[in-house]
C-alpha positions as CSV (number, residue, x, y, z in Angstrom):
1,C,-12.3,157.0,98.0
2,L,-14.5,155.0,100.3
3,D,-13.0,153.5,103.5
4,I,-15.2,151.2,105.6
5,V,-14.0,149.7,109.0
6,S,-16.4,147.1,110.4
7,E,-14.4,146.5,113.7
8,P,-12.6,149.7,114.8
9,A,-11.8,148.1,118.2
10,P,-11.0,144.5,119.4
11,R,-14.1,142.3,119.7
12,P,-14.9,141.0,123.2
13,D,-14.7,137.2,123.7
14,G,-17.9,135.4,123.1
15,V,-19.2,138.1,120.7
16,S,-19.8,137.2,117.1
17,L,-20.2,139.8,114.3
18,R,-21.4,139.6,110.7
19,V,-21.7,142.7,108.5
20,D,-22.7,142.7,104.8
21,Y,-22.2,145.7,102.5
22,T,-23.8,146.3,99.1
23,I,-22.1,149.2,97.3
24,L,-23.4,150.5,94.0
25,A,-20.9,152.1,91.5
26,P,-21.5,153.7,88.1
27,E,-21.2,151.4,85.1
28,G,-17.6,151.2,83.9
29,A,-16.2,152.4,87.2
30,E,-12.7,151.3,88.1
31,L,-12.6,149.5,91.4
32,D,-9.8,149.1,93.9
33,I,-10.8,147.0,96.9
34,G,-9.0,145.8,100.0
35,N,-10.7,143.3,102.4
36,R,-9.8,141.2,105.4
37,N,-11.8,138.2,106.7
38,G,-14.7,138.5,104.4
39,N,-15.7,137.8,100.8
40,V,-15.9,140.2,97.8
41,W,-18.4,139.8,94.9
42,I,-18.4,142.3,92.0
43,G,-21.3,142.2,89.6
44,P,-21.3,142.9,85.8
45,G,-20.5,146.2,84.3
46,C,-17.4,147.4,86.1
47,G,-14.3,148.7,84.5
48,R,-10.8,147.8,85.6
49,V,-10.9,145.8,88.9
50,T,-8.2,145.4,91.6
51,V,-8.9,143.3,94.7
52,R,-6.5,142.5,97.6
53,G,-7.9,140.2,100.2
54,Q,-6.8,138.2,103.3
55,N,-9.0,135.2,104.1
56,T,-11.2,136.3,101.2
57,D,-13.1,134.6,98.4
58,I,-13.2,136.9,95.4
59,G,-15.7,136.8,92.5
60,V,-15.8,139.1,89.5
61,E,-18.5,138.8,86.8
62,A,-18.4,140.3,83.3
63,P,-15.8,143.0,83.9
64,E,-15.3,145.4,81.0
65,G,-11.6,146.0,81.9
66,A,-8.7,144.1,83.3
67,V,-8.8,142.1,86.5
68,D,-6.0,141.9,89.1
69,A,-7.0,139.9,92.2
70,A,-5.0,138.4,95.0
71,S,-6.0,136.5,98.2
72,T,-4.0,134.7,100.9
73,N,-6.6,132.1,101.7
74,G,-9.6,132.1,99.4
75,R,-11.0,131.0,96.1
76,I,-11.0,133.3,93.1
77,R,-13.6,133.2,90.3
78,V,-13.6,135.4,87.2
79,L,-16.6,135.0,84.8
80,D,-17.0,136.3,81.3
81,A,-13.6,138.1,81.3
82,Q,-12.7,140.1,78.2
83,G,-9.5,141.9,79.3
84,D,-6.4,140.7,80.9
85,V,-6.8,138.6,84.0
86,N,-4.1,138.2,86.7
87,V,-5.1,136.2,89.8
88,T,-3.1,134.8,92.7
89,T,-4.1,132.9,95.9
90,A,-2.1,130.9,98.4
91,N,-4.8,128.4,99.4
92,G,-7.8,128.1,97.2
93,N,-9.1,127.1,93.8
94,V,-9.1,129.4,90.7
95,Y,-11.9,129.5,88.1
96,I,-11.6,131.6,84.9
97,H,-14.3,131.8,82.3
98,R,-13.2,134.1,79.5
99,R,-14.1,135.5,76.2
100,G,-12.0,138.0,74.4
101,A,-8.4,138.3,73.4
102,G,-6.9,139.3,76.8
103,S,-4.2,137.3,78.5
104,S,-4.7,135.1,81.6
105,H,-2.3,134.4,84.5
106,A,-3.4,132.3,87.4
107,T,-1.3,131.1,90.3
108,T,-2.2,129.1,93.5
109,I,-0.1,127.1,95.9
110,N,-2.7,124.7,97.2
111,G,-5.6,124.5,94.9
112,A,-7.0,123.5,91.5
113,I,-7.2,125.8,88.4
114,E,-10.0,125.5,85.9
115,M,-10.2,127.7,82.8
116,H,-12.9,127.8,80.2
117,V,-12.2,129.5,76.9
118,L,-15.6,130.5,75.5
119,T,-14.6,132.1,72.2
120,P,-11.8,131.3,69.7
121,S,-10.3,134.8,70.2
122,V,-8.0,134.5,73.2
123,G,-4.6,135.7,74.4
124,D,-1.7,134.0,76.1
125,A,-2.3,132.0,79.3
126,D,0.0,130.9,82.2
127,L,-1.7,128.6,84.7
128,N,0.5,127.4,87.6
129,T,-0.2,125.5,90.8
130,Q,2.0,123.5,93.2
131,N,-0.6,121.1,94.6
132,G,-3.7,120.7,92.5
133,D,-5.1,119.7,89.1
134,I,-5.4,122.0,86.1
135,T,-8.3,121.7,83.7
136,L,-8.5,123.6,80.4
137,V,-11.8,123.6,78.5
138,L,-11.6,124.9,74.9
139,C,-14.5,125.8,72.6
140,P,-14.5,124.7,69.0
141,G,-12.1,126.7,66.7
142,C,-9.5,127.5,69.4
143,Q,-5.9,127.5,68.1
144,M,-2.8,127.8,70.3
145,A,0.6,126.5,71.2
146,V,0.3,124.5,74.4
147,E,2.9,123.3,76.9
148,A,1.6,121.3,79.8
149,S,3.7,119.5,82.4
150,T,3.4,117.9,85.8
151,A,6.1,116.4,88.0
152,H,3.8,114.0,89.9
153,G,0.7,113.2,87.8
154,A,-0.4,112.8,84.2
155,V,-1.4,115.0,81.3
156,R,-4.5,113.9,79.5
157,T,-6.1,115.5,76.5
158,E,-9.4,114.9,74.7
159,I,-8.4,117.5,72.1
160,P,-6.0,116.7,69.2
161,V,-2.5,118.1,69.9
162,D,0.0,118.2,67.0
163,A,3.3,117.3,68.8
164,A,5.2,116.5,65.6
165,D,7.8,119.2,66.4
166,G,7.3,119.0,70.2
167,V,6.9,116.4,73.0
168,Q,4.1,114.1,74.0
169,R,4.7,112.0,77.1
170,K,2.6,110.8,80.1
171,N,3.5,113.9,82.1
172,R,4.2,116.4,79.4
173,I,2.7,117.7,76.2
174,N,4.3,120.4,74.0
175,G,2.6,121.0,70.7
176,R,-0.1,122.9,68.7
177,I,-3.8,122.9,68.8
178,G,-5.2,123.8,65.4
179,G,-2.6,125.9,63.5
180,G,-1.0,127.2,66.7
181,G,-1.3,130.7,68.1
182,P,-1.2,132.2,71.6
183,N,1.0,130.5,74.1
184,F,-0.6,128.4,76.8
185,T,1.6,127.2,79.6
186,L,0.1,124.8,82.2
187,Q,2.3,123.6,85.1
188,T,1.6,121.7,88.3
189,L,4.0,120.0,90.7
190,N,1.5,117.5,92.3
191,G,-1.6,117.0,90.2
192,D,-3.1,116.0,86.8
193,I,-3.7,118.2,83.8
194,R,-6.7,117.8,81.5
195,L,-7.6,119.4,78.2
196,R,-11.3,119.0,77.3
197,P,-13.5,120.3,74.5
198,G,-16.3,122.7,75.4
199,R,-19.0,124.7,73.7
200,R,-18.6,128.1,72.0
201,R,-20.4,131.0,73.6
202,W,-20.7,134.4,72.0
């Protein structure tokens, strides 16, 4: 366990402080990080990752295990995820680029959510924001059941959605992409939802 305190005492008025830390961990190590008033970036090769931040931007690249990240005011970016991803922020955008069959859960109150599915193998996803757009980019070959809805906005898709047994309206789509599969739920209160094709990446 490593505990680092940058400001053990109150800072005098008129004094500014900036401290950067670079911490090296063994490949595959499980990380549990708490941070206040600063950003966290985790490079490739870690195992399971847990991050709790206040006024913190969080970035995680190519984790080998699951990611559980939360911030009160900050953006969250998870790249090349293979395991389960669970991210929450109050004020900030969320970006998830994933490959692998893990599930994805993303929630923000004030911010956009953008998720790129890089391989056809993918688990369930639940993307939810109150004030912001949601963009879902799917590589060729993706199959899923999708339910997308907005209260004040529009749902637009550039990907064929079979809504024969579901719903397709201006502000809601409920149907299948391909032959169906994992459940994708996309919900925003104030914002648009877009489904776009992307490129496959192995």
